[in-house]
N, C-alpha and C positions, 0 to 999 in steps of 0.2 A: 676194589671196594675198600672203604675205610669207615669203620664204625667207632664212634667216640662215645665212651661211657663217662659222663661227668660224675663227680662225687664218688669216684671209684674206691676211695679209701674208706668209705662208710660200709656198713654191713650189707645193705641192699646192693650197692654198687659192686662189691666183691662177688656177691652171689651172681649178679648179671654177667660179669666177665667169665666166671666159671661156667655159667649156662651156655654162653656163646661158644666157649671152647668145646663143651660137651656136644654141641650141635655141629661141630666140625668146621667152624669158622677158623681159618688159618690165624694163628697167633699174630702174625705180622699185619693182619688187617684190622686188629683191635687196638684202639688207643684207650688206655686206662688213665684218666685225668683226675687229679686231686691235689689237695694242698700238701699232704705229707707223703711225698713219693717214696720215702724210705719204707713206708708200709706196703708198697707195691713191688718191692724187690723180688718177691717170689714169682710174680707175674713176668717181670722183666727177664728173669732167668729162663722162663718158658717161651720167650720170644715175643711177648706182648709189648707193644710200644707204650712207654710210660711218659706222661707229660705233666709237668707241674701246672696247676690251674687253681685259681681262687676266684670265686664268683664276684668278689668285690674288686678284682683287678682286671679291667677290660683287656689290657695287653696280653695277659696270660690266657684269657679266654680265647682271644683271637688266634693266638699261637696254637692252642690245643685243638681248635677246630679247623686249622689250615688243612685243606685237601679233603675234608670230611664229606662223605656221601650221606651218612645217616648218623643221627645224634640222639642219645638218650639224655634228656635233662631230668636228673633226679632232683626233686625239690630240695631247696636249701633247708638247713636246720635252724637258722636264726630267725625266729618268729619276729615279725615287725620289719625285717630287712629283706624279706624274700622277693617281693615284687620287683624291686630295682635290680637285685642280683639276677633274677630270671630274665629281666629285660636285657641285661648285658649279654646273656647267652643267646637269646632270640635275635638280637641285633647282629651278633657275630655270625649266627647261622644264616641270616638273610644276606649279609655281605658275602659269605662264602658260597652262597647258592646251593645249600644242602638240599637233597631230594626229599628228606623226611626228618622231622624232629618229633620224637616221642617224649611226652611229658607225664611224669608221675603226679597226678592230681589226687583228689579225694573222692571217695564213693558218693554218688548222688550230688555232685558239686552244684548242679543247677537247681536243686530243690532244697538242700539242707540249710538250716538256719544256724548251724554250729559256727562259733567264732573261728575255729581252726580252719574253716573252709574259706574265709574271706580272701586270703592271699592266693588261694588256688583259683577262686573265681576270677580274681583280677588278672592272674597269669593266663588263664584260658582266654580272657578278653584280649590280652596283648597278642596272643597267638592268632586269634581270628583277624585282628587288625594288621598283622605283620606281613601277610602274603606268603609266609613260609609254609610249605606243606607240612601238616602236623597230624598226629594221632594222640588221643587222650587215653592214658592208662589210669582210670579212676580207681585207685587202690583202696580197699577197705582196711580194717584194722589188722595189725599183725598179731598173731597168737603170742608172739614174744612180748607184746605189751603187758601180758599177764604172767607168762611163765618166767620171765626174767625177775619178777617180783616175788617168786616163790619163797625164798628164804624169809623175807619180811612177813609174808602171809602166814607161813608156818609159825613164826615167832608170835604173831598177834592172835593166831587161832581163828582168823576171819578174813574174808575178802570184804573190803569196805568200798562204798561208792554211792552214787546217786542215780543209778540207772533203772531202779525199780524192777519191773518185770520185762523191760525192753530186751530185745534180742539183737545180737551183733553177728554179722557174717564174717568171722575172722578166718584168716589163713596164714600159713607160715611165710616168712620173708622169702624163702627159697621158691615157694609157689609163685609169688608175684614176680620174682626175678626170672623164672623160666618163661612166664608169660611175656615179659618185656623182651627177652631174647627171641621168642617166637615171632613177635611183631617186627623186630628189627631185621630179621633175615627174610621176612615175607615181602612179596610184592603187593601193590594195590592197597596199601594201608592208609594213605592220606585221606583225611576227613572222617576216619572212623573214631567212634567213642566206645571204649570198653568199660563196662561197670564190673569191677573185679571183687569177688568175695568168696568165702568158703562155701562148700556145699551145704553144710549144716549149721544153721544159726543157733546161738545159745544165749541163755540169760546168765547173769552173774551168779544166780543160785546154782545153775548147771555147772559153772566153773568151780564153785565151792565143792560141789558134789564130786566132780572129777578129781580134784586135789585130795579130797578125803579118801577116795577109792585108791588113788595111786600111792598115798603115803601112809595110810592106816591111821591117820590123825583126823579127828572130827573138825572140819572147817565149816563155818557158817557164812552166810552173806549178811552183812550189816548195812542195810540201806539207810542213808542219811539225807536230811535236807541239804541242798547244795552248799549253803554257807557253812554248815557244820563239817561237810566234807572238805571244804577249803581250809577250815581251821585245823582239821586233822592233818592235811597235807603240809601246811606251813609249819605245823608243830614238829614234823620230822625233817624239816629243812628244805622243803620245796619252795622256791620263790613265789611270792604272792601272785604275780601276774600269770605264771604258768599254772599255779594251783587253780586259778579262776578258769583257765582254758580247759583243764582236765575235768573240773566239775561241770562246766558247760557242755563238754563232749559227752559226759554221762547223761546229761539231760537230753542230748541229741539221741543217744541210744534208747532212752525211755520213749522218745517220740517215734522211733523206728528209722531214724536218719541213716543208720549204718546197716540196714537190711539190704541185701543184694540177692536178687533171685534170677539174674540173667543167665547164669551158667557159663558166662564168658571165660572165667578163669579155668574151669575144668576143661572146656573145649580147647583153649589155647595150649594148655600144658599136656593134654592128651591122657589125663589120668584123674582119679579123684583127688581133691585137695586134701591136704593134711588135716586130720581131725583134731578137735580139742583134746580128746582123750590121748591120742598119739603124742601130741606136743607136751601135755602135762606129764605123762609117764616118762618121756625122754628127759624132761627137766628134773623130775623127781629122782631119776636114777643117777643123775650127775650132781645133785645138790649136796 
């Protein structure tokens, strides 16, 4: 058996490799593939096979997938370039005859109108057309999307956004990683679609309340019109195009696009998902 984890130098990818090792997959059966293999030296020391791979370099992708039985395609980070990059991996998987390709898509990809979902929808279509056996891991929002912003939130005294009273089913990266690992080691996964999200959905006001409780500092939620939120983001250095995507995603939250009630994540990892309160308290303790 050979399991290839693409994007293994990223935070989610590293969590997946760790989760596979925790599940008892022999290190020599795991291929950690990524652009900066120096970041994977610790895995190499533990016997994991490390392979340089860049989504934009078809030769490196083909080499990384050589002999692969199962592949995790972690979606690329370069918005606007991801469909062609994903196509390169899918084509290599088809050539190699992999038995399963798991793809990290976005929650409710088939129904959401969020701009961020467009490339995921296109990738899902490529998979359906490819003939490669595949499984969709439709990941919801990471709790880290919010907890990693904690220093700035505390400095501003508020959570800002355009999500209104919409709820999001967030979970920790490690939760999604353990779900991916569970699917990669299981049989009979081809054709399945998992809608993955945390057990308890929350609003941005809930987030502000949790931060207040964890830090002892009063934090409020400042709900803004989308273009005002874009202006706030660009004012602190976020590129205009990405600021538009973030504001649009908040509008998606307001519509309920990131609500997930399937229970798939909890079942796959065999435990409750990480709660917002847990994540915020952990982040606050290390801030």
